Each structure stands twice: as C-alpha cells, then as structure tokens.
C-alpha positions as CSV (number, residue, x, y, z in Angstrom):
1,X,127.9,117.0,28.4
2,X,127.8,113.2,30.0
3,X,124.6,112.5,28.1
4,X,126.3,113.1,24.8
5,X,129.3,111.0,25.7
6,X,126.9,108.3,26.6
7,X,125.0,109.0,23.2
8,X,128.3,108.8,21.2
9,X,129.3,105.7,23.0
10,X,126.2,103.9,22.2
11,X,126.5,105.0,18.6
12,X,130.1,103.6,18.5
13,X,128.9,100.5,20.0
14,X,126.0,99.9,17.4
15,X,128.3,100.9,14.4
16,X,130.9,98.6,15.5
17,X,128.4,96.1,15.6
18,X,127.3,96.6,12.1
19,X,130.8,96.7,10.9
20,X,131.2,100.4,10.3
21,X,134.6,100.5,12.0
22,X,135.4,104.1,10.7
23,X,132.2,105.6,12.3
24,X,132.7,103.3,15.3
25,X,136.3,104.6,16.0
26,X,135.3,108.2,15.5
27,X,132.4,108.2,17.7
28,X,134.4,106.4,20.3
29,X,137.0,109.0,20.2
30,X,134.3,111.7,20.5
31,X,132.8,110.2,23.5
32,X,136.2,109.7,25.3
33,X,137.1,113.5,24.5
34,X,133.5,114.6,26.1
35,X,133.8,112.2,29.0
36,X,137.5,113.7,30.1
37,X,136.1,117.2,29.7
38,X,133.2,116.2,31.9
39,X,135.4,114.8,34.3
40,X,137.8,118.0,34.3
41,X,134.7,120.3,34.7
42,X,133.4,118.4,37.3
43,X,136.7,118.4,39.5
44,X,137.1,122.1,39.0
45,X,133.7,122.7,40.2
46,X,133.9,120.3,43.1
47,X,137.1,122.2,44.2
48,X,135.6,125.6,43.8
49,X,132.5,124.3,45.8
50,X,134.8,122.9,48.7
51,X,136.8,126.3,48.7
52,X,133.5,128.5,48.6
53,X,131.9,126.3,51.2
54,X,135.1,126.8,53.6
55,X,134.9,130.6,53.0
56,X,131.2,130.9,53.9
57,X,131.3,128.8,57.1
C-alpha cells in the first residue's frame, strides 16, 4: 500500500511539473488517502503485536 502511495505521489509531482494540475491534485489526494490508510493499519498491527507478545511471554 505504501508503494502505491509513493507511485501516486510521483505521478502527482510529474503531472504538476508538466502543468496538468487536475491530474496532479487527484493523484496527490489518492496518495494522501493511501498513506493515511497505511499508517492506520500499521498502528493497529503494532498494537495487536504488542498485545499478542505480552500474552505469549
């Protein structure tokens, strides 16, 4: 998921440099959404891993 966020970010930068502001804005929005979804999933798995680690040890 983080890879896709990075790809959309690069597409946004390139489109912005070439003057395609609509495409740049859309790709930037998608990249931002994917990044925040990644962060939320990462935090959830981090908490679950810490809880599971405490119950095992």
